[in-house]
C-alpha positions as CSV (number, residue, x, y, z in Angstrom):
1,F,-18.1,-7.6,-14.1
2,G,-20.2,-10.2,-12.2
3,V,-17.9,-10.3,-9.2
4,F,-17.9,-6.5,-9.0
5,E,-21.7,-6.4,-9.3
6,D,-22.1,-9.0,-6.6
7,Y,-19.7,-7.2,-4.3
8,Y,-21.2,-3.8,-4.9
9,S,-24.7,-5.0,-4.2
10,A,-23.7,-6.5,-0.9
11,N,-21.3,-3.7,0.3
12,Q,-20.6,-0.2,-1.1
13,L,-23.7,0.2,-3.3
14,S,-26.1,-1.8,-1.2
15,N,-28.6,1.1,-1.2
16,E,-28.7,1.0,-5.1
17,S,-30.9,-1.3,-7.1
18,L,-29.3,-4.1,-9.1
19,N,-30.5,-2.4,-12.2
20,N,-28.5,0.7,-11.4
21,I,-25.4,-1.3,-10.5
22,S,-25.6,-3.2,-13.7
23,W,-25.3,0.1,-15.6
24,I,-21.7,0.3,-14.6
25,G,-20.8,-2.9,-16.4
26,S,-23.1,-2.2,-19.3
27,L,-21.6,1.2,-19.9
28,Q,-18.1,-0.3,-19.7
29,L,-18.8,-3.0,-22.3
30,C,-20.6,-0.6,-24.6
31,L,-17.6,1.8,-24.5
32,I,-15.1,-1.0,-25.2
33,L,-16.8,-1.8,-28.5
34,L,-17.6,1.9,-29.4
35,V,-14.0,3.1,-28.8
36,G,-12.9,0.2,-30.9
37,C,-14.4,2.0,-33.9
38,V,-11.9,4.8,-33.3
39,S,-8.9,2.8,-32.0
40,G,-9.0,0.4,-34.9
41,P,-8.4,2.9,-37.7
42,L,-5.9,4.7,-35.5
43,C,-4.0,1.4,-35.1
44,D,-4.1,0.9,-38.8
45,A,-2.7,4.4,-39.3
46,G,0.4,3.5,-37.2
47,Y,-0.5,4.7,-33.7
48,F,-0.4,1.3,-32.1
49,K,2.2,2.2,-29.4
50,H,0.4,5.5,-28.6
51,L,-3.0,3.6,-28.2
52,I,-1.4,1.0,-26.0
53,G,0.4,3.5,-23.9
54,F,-2.6,5.8,-23.4
55,G,-5.0,2.9,-22.8
56,G,-2.7,1.3,-20.3
57,L,-2.2,4.6,-18.4
58,L,-5.9,5.4,-18.4
59,F,-6.7,1.8,-17.3
60,F,-4.3,2.0,-14.4
61,L,-5.6,5.4,-13.3
62,C,-9.2,4.5,-13.5
63,L,-8.8,1.2,-11.6
64,M,-7.0,3.2,-8.9
65,M,-10.0,5.6,-8.8
66,T,-12.4,2.6,-8.7
67,S,-10.5,1.3,-5.6
68,I,-11.1,4.6,-3.7
69,S,-14.7,5.3,-5.0
70,T,-17.4,5.5,-2.4
71,V,-20.6,6.6,-4.2
72,Y,-22.5,5.5,-7.3
73,Y,-21.5,8.3,-9.7
74,Q,-17.8,7.7,-8.9
75,Y,-18.1,4.0,-9.9
76,I,-19.9,5.1,-13.1
77,L,-17.2,7.5,-14.0
78,S,-14.2,5.4,-12.9
79,Q,-15.2,1.9,-13.8
80,G,-18.0,2.4,-16.3
81,V,-16.6,5.3,-18.4
82,G,-12.9,5.3,-17.6
83,V,-12.2,1.6,-17.7
84,G,-14.5,1.1,-20.7
85,L,-12.6,3.8,-22.6
86,A,-9.2,2.4,-21.6
87,Q,-10.2,-1.2,-22.6
88,G,-11.5,0.1,-25.9
89,F,-8.0,1.6,-26.6
90,L,-6.4,-1.7,-25.6
91,F,-8.7,-4.4,-27.0
92,T,-9.0,-3.6,-30.7
93,P,-5.3,-2.9,-31.3
94,G,-4.5,-6.0,-29.3
95,M,-6.7,-8.1,-31.7
96,A,-5.4,-6.3,-34.8
97,V,-1.7,-6.9,-33.9
98,L,-2.4,-10.6,-34.1
99,T,-3.5,-10.4,-37.8
100,H,-0.6,-8.1,-38.7
101,H,2.1,-10.1,-37.0
102,F,1.0,-13.7,-37.7
103,K,0.5,-14.4,-41.4
104,R,1.0,-18.1,-41.6
105,H,-0.8,-19.7,-38.6
106,R,-3.5,-17.1,-38.0
107,T,-6.3,-19.5,-37.1
108,L,-4.0,-21.3,-34.6
109,I,-3.1,-18.0,-33.0
110,F,-6.7,-16.9,-32.7
111,G,-7.6,-20.3,-31.2
112,I,-4.9,-19.8,-28.6
113,F,-6.1,-16.2,-27.9
114,A,-9.7,-17.5,-27.5
115,A,-8.6,-20.3,-25.2
116,G,-6.6,-17.9,-23.1
117,A,-9.5,-15.5,-22.8
118,S,-11.8,-18.4,-21.7
119,I,-9.4,-19.6,-19.1
120,G,-8.9,-16.1,-17.8
121,G,-12.7,-15.7,-17.7
122,V,-12.9,-18.6,-15.3
123,I,-9.8,-18.1,-13.1
124,L,-9.8,-14.3,-12.7
125,P,-13.3,-14.0,-11.2
126,I,-12.4,-16.7,-8.6
127,A,-9.1,-14.9,-7.8
128,L,-10.8,-11.5,-7.5
129,Q,-13.5,-12.9,-5.2
130,R,-10.8,-14.4,-2.9
131,L,-8.9,-11.1,-3.0
132,F,-12.0,-9.2,-1.9
133,E,-12.4,-11.6,1.0
134,E,-8.8,-11.6,2.1
135,V,-7.4,-8.1,1.5
136,G,-10.6,-6.1,0.9
137,F,-12.1,-4.3,-2.1
138,A,-9.5,-1.5,-2.5
139,W,-6.5,-3.7,-2.4
140,G,-8.2,-6.5,-4.4
141,V,-8.7,-4.0,-7.3
142,R,-5.2,-2.6,-7.0
143,I,-3.6,-6.0,-7.0
144,R,-5.6,-7.3,-9.9
145,K,-5.2,-4.6,-12.5
146,D,-5.4,-6.9,-15.5
147,H,-9.1,-7.1,-16.2
């Protein structure tokens, strides 16, 4: 969220305090973990495909709404609430499927997962920042729909 926060404070939400802007990312992260309390048991009950389908669709729609947002409350709703909910429906089942699918080399798989997440945490912000500079905020968010 750091790249978004930096961009918002310099552009669209320059009239808002950094404290207010940081609420967008804080709300998003909070909802990822809270929704995991619901999506985890639903995944265990056999609704994995439904969770992934719903979460993916909601993620796509909310990022499109983020790309056309203009005022603070729209960013709170689209990125803070919407993307947070969507990622909550995607993250926990995504982690759970690793333990259900890989029985033998579970620690190796989680190591690969953690390494991939770390590499993505370094590369994706750099790519997003360059996209914002080259194609603008709206298209940068639309092109990079994987966060």
